[in-house]
Each structure stands twice: as C-alpha cells, then as structure tokens.
C-alpha positions as CSV (number, residue, x, y, z in Angstrom):
1,L,0.0,0.0,0.0
2,Q,1.1,3.5,-0.8
3,P,0.3,6.4,1.4
4,I,-2.7,8.3,0.1
5,A,-0.6,11.5,-0.4
6,T,1.4,9.8,-3.1
7,R,-1.6,8.3,-4.8
8,V,-3.7,11.5,-5.0
9,H,-3.3,13.3,-8.2
10,A,-3.1,17.1,-8.4
11,D,-6.3,17.0,-10.4
12,P,-9.2,16.7,-8.0
13,D,-11.7,15.8,-10.7
14,R,-9.6,12.8,-11.7
15,F,-9.2,11.7,-8.1
16,V,-13.0,11.9,-7.5
17,A,-13.7,10.0,-10.8
18,R,-11.3,7.3,-9.6
19,L,-13.0,7.0,-6.3
20,R,-16.4,6.7,-8.0
21,A,-15.0,3.9,-10.2
22,Q,-13.3,2.0,-7.5
23,H,-15.9,2.4,-4.7
24,P,-19.3,3.0,-6.2
25,D,-21.0,1.1,-3.4
26,R,-19.4,3.2,-0.7
27,I,-20.5,6.6,-2.0
28,A,-23.9,7.5,-0.5
29,G,-24.2,11.0,-2.1
30,E,-22.3,13.9,-3.5
31,L,-22.6,17.6,-3.0
32,I,-20.6,20.0,-5.2
33,V,-20.4,23.5,-3.8
34,P,-19.4,26.0,-6.5
35,S,-16.6,28.4,-5.7
36,R,-17.5,32.0,-5.1
37,E,-15.6,35.3,-4.7
38,A,-14.3,36.1,-1.3
39,R,-16.2,38.8,0.6
40,L,-13.5,41.0,2.0
41,A,-13.6,43.9,4.5
42,P,-11.0,46.4,5.6
43,Y,-9.3,46.0,9.0
44,P,-11.4,47.5,11.8
45,H,-10.5,51.1,12.5
46,D,-10.1,50.3,16.2
47,L,-7.7,47.4,15.7
48,D,-4.2,48.1,17.1
49,P,-1.9,49.2,14.3
50,R,0.7,46.6,15.5
51,V,-1.8,43.9,14.7
52,R,-2.4,45.3,11.3
53,A,1.3,45.5,10.6
54,A,1.9,41.9,11.8
55,M,-0.9,40.7,9.5
56,A,0.6,42.7,6.6
57,V,4.0,41.0,7.2
58,R,2.1,37.7,6.8
59,G,0.6,38.9,3.5
60,I,-2.9,39.5,4.9
61,D,-4.0,43.0,3.7
62,S,-7.7,42.7,4.5
63,I,-10.0,40.3,6.3
64,Y,-13.1,38.4,5.3
65,S,-16.5,39.9,6.0
66,H,-17.3,37.2,8.7
67,Q,-14.0,38.1,10.5
68,A,-15.1,41.7,10.5
69,V,-18.5,40.8,11.9
70,A,-16.9,38.6,14.6
71,W,-14.6,41.5,15.6
72,E,-17.5,43.9,15.9
73,R,-19.5,41.4,18.0
74,A,-16.6,40.5,20.2
75,R,-15.8,44.1,20.8
76,A,-19.4,44.7,21.8
77,G,-19.1,41.9,24.4
78,Q,-21.4,39.5,22.5
79,H,-21.0,35.8,22.2
80,V,-19.8,34.7,18.7
81,V,-20.2,31.4,17.0
82,I,-18.4,30.9,13.6
83,V,-19.4,28.1,11.3
84,T,-17.5,28.1,8.0
85,P,-15.7,25.6,5.9
86,T,-12.1,24.5,6.5
87,A,-9.4,27.1,5.8
88,S,-11.9,30.0,5.8
89,G,-10.3,32.1,8.5
90,K,-12.1,31.1,11.7
91,S,-8.9,31.4,13.7
92,L,-8.7,35.2,13.0
93,C,-12.2,35.5,14.3
94,Y,-11.0,34.8,17.8
95,N,-7.3,35.7,17.4
96,L,-7.8,39.3,16.3
97,P,-9.6,40.3,19.5
98,V,-7.3,38.3,21.7
99,I,-4.1,39.7,20.1
100,D,-5.5,43.2,20.2
101,A,-6.5,42.9,23.8
102,A,-3.1,41.4,24.8
103,L,-1.3,44.3,23.1
104,T,-3.5,47.1,24.3
105,A,-4.9,46.0,27.7
106,R,-2.6,43.2,28.7
107,A,-5.7,41.0,28.8
108,K,-5.6,37.3,29.5
109,S,-7.0,34.4,27.4
110,L,-7.5,30.7,27.7
111,Y,-7.9,28.6,24.5
112,L,-9.3,25.1,24.5
113,F,-8.8,22.8,21.5
114,P,-10.0,19.3,20.9
115,T,-6.6,18.0,19.6
116,K,-2.9,18.5,20.4
117,A,-2.1,19.2,16.8
118,L,-4.6,22.0,16.5
119,A,-3.5,23.5,19.8
120,Q,0.2,23.4,18.7
121,D,-0.7,24.9,15.3
122,Q,-2.7,27.8,16.9
123,M,0.0,28.4,19.5
124,L,2.7,28.7,16.9
125,G,0.6,31.1,14.9
126,L,-0.1,33.3,17.9
127,Q,3.6,33.3,18.9
128,R,4.6,34.4,15.3
129,L,2.0,37.2,15.3
130,F,3.1,38.5,18.8
131,A,6.8,38.3,17.7
132,I,6.1,40.3,14.5
133,A,4.1,42.8,16.6
134,G,7.2,43.2,18.8
135,R,5.7,41.4,21.8
136,E,7.8,38.2,22.3
137,D,7.2,38.7,26.0
138,V,3.5,37.5,25.7
139,L,3.6,33.9,27.0
140,C,1.7,31.4,24.9
141,G,1.9,27.7,25.7
142,C,0.2,24.4,25.4
143,Y,-0.5,22.6,28.7
144,D,-1.0,18.9,28.0
145,G,0.6,15.5,28.8
146,D,3.6,16.2,26.6
147,T,4.4,19.5,28.3
148,P,7.7,19.3,30.3
149,A,7.2,19.9,34.1
150,A,9.2,23.1,34.1
151,M,7.0,24.6,31.3
152,R,3.9,23.5,33.1
153,R,5.0,25.3,36.2
154,R,5.9,28.4,34.1
155,L,2.5,28.4,32.4
156,R,0.7,28.0,35.7
157,D,2.7,30.7,37.4
158,E,3.3,33.2,34.6
159,A,0.8,32.8,31.8
160,S,-1.7,35.5,31.1
161,V,-4.6,33.4,32.5
162,P,-6.5,34.9,35.4
163,Q,-6.6,32.8,38.5
164,P,-10.0,32.1,39.9
165,R,-10.5,31.8,43.7
166,T,-11.9,28.2,43.7
167,F,-11.8,25.2,41.5
168,E,-15.6,25.5,41.0
169,D,-15.1,29.1,39.9
170,F,-12.4,27.9,37.5
171,C,-14.9,25.4,35.9
172,V,-17.7,27.9,35.7
173,K,-15.5,30.7,34.4
174,Y,-13.8,28.7,31.7
175,F,-16.1,25.8,30.9
176,G,-19.6,26.8,32.0
177,T,-21.8,25.4,34.7
178,G,-22.6,22.2,32.7
179,F,-19.1,20.8,33.1
180,S,-18.2,18.5,35.9
181,K,-15.1,19.5,37.8
182,H,-14.0,15.8,37.5
183,F,-13.3,16.3,33.8
184,M,-11.3,19.5,34.3
185,I,-7.7,19.3,35.5
186,P,-8.5,16.4,37.9
187,Y,-6.5,16.1,41.1
188,N,-4.5,19.2,40.4
189,E,-6.5,21.9,42.0
190,K,-3.7,23.0,44.3
191,L,-1.3,23.4,41.3
192,W,-3.6,25.8,39.7
193,G,-4.1,27.8,42.9
194,V,-7.9,27.0,43.1
C-alpha cells in the first residue's frame, strides 16, 4: 500500500472519478459546492496598528467579512459562533480580538482545543504574530501531557490566564456550569491555585 498522499493526483476531478469507479457502493451521495468570490472587509478602524502591521507581514492585507463581523460582536461583548468551511479564516475571528487585547490592555485568554495538533498549530501562529508585533514577552503555551514539568510550572505561574479563587469558579469561568469538575484538570486543584 502507498500512502494516500502519493496516490492522490493534483487534479481533484480525476481523483474523484477514480473514487467513484473504485468504490461505487461506498458513495452515498455527493454535494458539489461551487466556488465564489471572497467577501473582503477592511481592517477594523479600532484594531491596534501593530496587529495590522503583523498581519501585513504575513501577507494579509484585508480580512473576510465574517471576520469583521466577529470582531464587531466580540468588541461589543457579545458571544460569537463561527461556522464556516475548512481554511476559511475562523482562527482570526478569535485571534484578532485576543491579540489586540493582549497588546492594548494586557488582557488574558484561555484557549481550549480538541486536539494537540490543533493546539500546537494555533499556539505557533499566535507566537509568530506576537513576535512580528514586537511582543515576544507574551507567554503562549500548550499545557498537556507532553508539556515538560518546568514549562507546566511556568505556564501556571506566569501565563496570562487569570486565576479564579476556587476550582468550582475555575470550571464555571472557563467551561460553563454544565461541566463537571472531575473532567477538568482532575487532582491538580492546588497546582492551579484554586
């Protein structure tokens, strides 16, 4: 068997035709979504200029309309839910307000991701943006089973995550009242200062 990456042709139509021919009984349906022009928006006028400059260095001169709406709603203190296809810019919907707040108000943020790979990817992206913006001092880190003990200690002690008074406050603040504390950082309440 060859890895799929070496078997997939650069031509997606050819690849799909081959799948149809090889596995007709496994294909339950098809949906073809036609491409459409991107709906762009200018950067928000109240976005910190350092964030704009960092984005320009990465080749991003404008944002998508859904990112602009997410910015407006987040700045207004509203809850935001983004549902868009893969690689459509969801990360900037939450990263722009977080980076701006970290640069202007020294605000604190806690991200939760379902996979280590996604967490690592997002962390590296944030670190790059903070470095370009001249703020390498902003501590971003992943706290999981692979994190060395010294880094865990540093993240607990120095990261820009506000410390709640009790473990129950921690769960309510970061995960909502529907989460059981037994699923959140079990047996480590003292380490987190809660």
